[in-house]
Legacy VTK file of the C-alpha trace (Angstrom):
# vtk DataFile Version 3.0
C-alpha trace
ASCII
DATASET POLYDATA
POINTS 130 float
19.711 -7.320 13.211
19.978 -5.459 9.718
17.252 -3.170 8.253
17.105 -3.152 4.603
15.170 -0.181 2.803
13.370 -0.279 -0.783
12.864 2.969 -2.772
14.993 5.537 -0.221
16.804 7.089 -3.347
14.057 7.176 -6.078
10.919 7.671 -4.448
8.794 10.215 -5.803
5.391 11.874 -5.471
3.079 14.435 -6.880
4.786 16.451 -9.707
7.988 14.492 -9.176
8.620 15.739 -5.642
11.024 13.522 -3.986
9.679 11.947 -0.958
11.710 11.693 2.246
10.816 8.097 3.398
11.432 4.643 2.174
8.577 2.885 0.295
9.280 -0.176 2.462
11.535 -1.326 5.332
12.391 -4.755 6.234
14.025 -6.498 9.224
13.935 -10.123 10.544
11.190 -11.206 8.223
9.061 -8.202 8.842
8.149 -5.930 6.029
6.502 -2.570 6.401
5.375 -1.153 3.534
4.531 2.701 3.321
1.094 4.181 2.461
0.411 3.727 -1.216
-1.961 6.002 -3.071
-3.266 5.599 -6.741
-0.143 6.951 -8.289
1.413 5.812 -11.442
4.586 7.564 -12.488
4.051 10.295 -9.843
0.538 11.427 -10.798
-2.821 10.256 -9.325
-5.031 8.281 -11.838
-8.298 9.504 -12.697
-11.378 7.317 -11.936
-13.626 6.794 -8.913
-12.867 4.743 -5.812
-12.896 1.314 -7.673
-10.114 2.312 -10.021
-8.453 4.158 -7.541
-8.563 1.225 -5.010
-7.039 -1.073 -7.619
-4.056 0.966 -8.210
-3.321 1.778 -4.531
-3.456 -1.973 -3.836
-1.306 -2.799 -7.046
1.287 -0.394 -5.979
1.361 -2.129 -2.512
1.493 -5.653 -4.180
4.447 -4.274 -6.551
6.548 -3.214 -3.230
5.804 -6.417 -1.670
6.979 -8.104 -4.978
10.321 -6.176 -5.095
11.052 -7.292 -1.639
10.201 -10.965 -2.155
6.850 -11.135 -0.609
3.294 -11.931 -1.692
-0.540 -11.034 -0.648
-0.175 -14.210 1.577
2.422 -12.667 3.591
0.272 -9.446 4.612
-0.371 -9.668 8.341
-2.364 -6.290 8.373
-3.430 -3.238 6.314
-4.023 0.203 7.117
-6.654 1.929 4.757
-7.507 5.587 4.656
-10.842 6.441 2.594
-11.637 10.055 1.585
-15.326 9.213 1.841
-17.221 7.009 4.106
-19.658 6.039 1.338
-16.760 4.133 -0.538
-16.190 1.654 2.052
-18.587 -0.870 0.674
-16.985 -0.584 -2.738
-13.128 -0.441 -1.490
-13.936 -3.848 0.158
-15.260 -5.481 -3.008
-11.520 -4.530 -4.394
-9.837 -5.630 -1.446
-11.375 -8.702 -1.583
-10.161 -9.414 -5.106
-6.311 -9.218 -3.855
-6.808 -10.709 -0.250
-9.846 -12.762 -0.218
-7.927 -16.166 0.036
-5.622 -14.731 2.629
-7.456 -11.932 4.509
-5.274 -10.006 6.696
-6.252 -8.006 9.996
-7.249 -4.501 8.865
-8.034 -1.011 10.132
-9.848 1.434 7.681
-10.248 5.088 8.902
-12.056 8.169 7.106
-9.489 10.998 6.795
-8.817 13.888 4.681
-6.022 12.882 2.088
-2.649 15.161 1.742
-3.158 14.659 -2.183
-6.058 14.760 -4.320
-7.325 11.148 -3.971
-9.908 8.600 -2.709
-7.624 5.843 -1.018
-4.247 5.406 0.606
-3.203 1.569 1.326
-0.307 0.492 3.639
0.559 -3.001 5.027
2.766 -5.091 7.489
3.798 -8.511 6.090
5.841 -11.253 7.770
8.061 -14.328 6.097
10.117 -16.443 7.952
13.912 -15.463 7.137
16.019 -17.861 5.427
18.230 -19.625 7.525
LINES 1 131
130 0 1 2 3 4 5 6 7 8 9 10 11 12 13 14 15 16 17 18 19 20 21 22 23 24 25 26 27 28 29 30 31 32 33 34 35 36 37 38 39 40 41 42 43 44 45 46 47 48 49 50 51 52 53 54 55 56 57 58 59 60 61 62 63 64 65 66 67 68 69 70 71 72 73 74 75 76 77 78 79 80 81 82 83 84 85 86 87 88 89 90 91 92 93 94 95 96 97 98 99 100 101 102 103 104 105 106 107 108 109 110 111 112 113 114 115 116 117 118 119 120 121 122 123 124 125 126 127 128 129
């Protein structure tokens, strides 16, 4: 089994800080996407839970696409919300992206290590090419 890593050399976080982990790792058809926050070019976007949820999910989808996966391949998502009152608003956004192929999901309330409202990760599976 070989492991492929995405984004090891070029990952950067707030203020351009180098991140010491891969954006995603893949082995035997399984893709593990690291938690994605609502960042663009290393900075958290402005806006409330709806705008930040869209951006965090778009960041996850961009990594999936880079690795050759789509939302239909997502088996499970993990979601961290800064405020429990954002749960229903997040669900509305989540459904826009995963409503046709809903994955299993866990959602918890947690303090964030950066100043944002949401973080999303996922595990995807696609049968390896023969």
